[in-house]
N, C-alpha and C positions, 0 to 999 in steps of 0.2 A: 516736709519734703526731704529734709536731710538728716532726720533723726529716726532711724528705724527702731530705736528703743521705746519710742512713744507712739509709733505709727498706729498700732492696734487701738490703744486707748483713745487717741484723737479721732480715729475712724468711728469708734463706737459712740463717742459723745457727739460727733458731727451728724450722726443720723437723726438727732433730736433737736437740731438747731431751730426748726420752725416752731416747736412747742416744747421748750425745755421745762423740766420740773426741778424741784429743789435737789433731788438726787443727782441730776445731771450737772447742776451748778457745783455741787460738792465734789463730783468727779473731776470737773474742770479745775477746781481749786487744788486738788491733789496733783494734777498734771503740772500746774504752774509752780507749785511748791517743789516738785521734783526737778523741774527745769532750773529753778533758782538755786537749788543745792548742787547741781551738776552742770555748770556752764561750760566746762572744758571737754565734756564727752563728745566723741565723734567717731568717725571711721578712720582707721589707720590703713593706708595703702602701702604695700611692700612688694618687692620683686620676688616672685615665686619661681622664676626660671622658665615660664611658658606664657603664651598669650591665648590659650584656649578659651572658648566661650562655652560656659556651662549654665544650665538653668534647672532649678528645682521647682516643680509645680505641684500644687495640691489643691484640693477642694473639700469642703465639708458639706456633704449631701444634706440638703434641707436643714441646715444648721440654725437658721433664724426661726425662733419660735413665734415671731410676729407674723411673717408672711411665707414661711417655709422655703425661702429661696436659699440657694447655696452661696458660699463665699469662695471666690477664687483667690489664691495666693501664689505668688512666685517670687523667686530671687534669681537674678542673673549675675553671674560672675565672669569677669574678663581677667585672665591671667591670675585667677585665684582671689581676685578682689571684688567685693560687692559693688556693682555699679548701678543696678536698677532693682526695684522691688515694688510689689503692689499687693494690696489686699482690697478686694472690691466685691460687693454683692453682685451676683449674676442677674441679668435682666429678666430671665424667665425662671419658672419653677421646673427643675429637672425631674424626670420620672424615675431615674435610677442613679446610683452612685457612678456608674460607668459614664452616663451622659454628663453628669456634673464634672467629673474628672476630665472628660474629653473636651469640654468647653474651657476648662482651665488650661489644658495643653494647647488649645487653639489660640487663646489669648497670649500664652507664653511664647508660642511660635512667632506671633506677630512682633512681639517685643524683641526676640532674638534676631529676626530679620531686620528690624529697624536699627538695632545696635550694629549688626554686621554691615549694613549699608553705610551707617555713620562712620565706622572705622575704616571702611574702604575709601570713603570720600576724603578722609584726612591722611590717607596713604598707608594705612596699616592693613595689609592683606593677611587673610587667614586660610592657609592651605588645608587645614584639617576641618572636618565638619563639626558643627556645634553639637553639644550633647544636651538632650532634654531628659531629665529624670522625672519619673512618675511612679507612684506606688500602686496603681490600680491595673491589674492584669487585663480585665475586660476592656478598659479604655486603650491600653497598649495594643490589643488585638484589633480593635476597630481602627486605630490610627495606622497600623501596619498593613491593613487590608486595602489594596488599591481599588477594589470595587466600592468600598464604603466612601 
């Protein structure tokens, strides 16, 4: 939860918890050895002179060779500091990269809204709109079309 440097590796090993093989146990041992050798690593928060909320979202279309589902990934920054991140397999198989990226943007938007709500509740107001960064032009066109 608090170590983005191992988030991907833990996510991959976690997919095989119900039926682990020897290779999965070896991968888990490597993760534990890494953690033992790097106990002081963490995230450093500093003042960047602003409190903007920005999010970078991406998806790998049909990236899983096992079930062809895409994986959503996003990182949310408040004031230039990483406060939330996620990498999760999507619930359905997307028919296009645009659909996969759009789903990633939708999940990211929910996270941005939750963080915005949380910051408002503790008294930190944000007069500027949050930014959501995405690298898929088709998904951006779908998201910006009010008819869609």
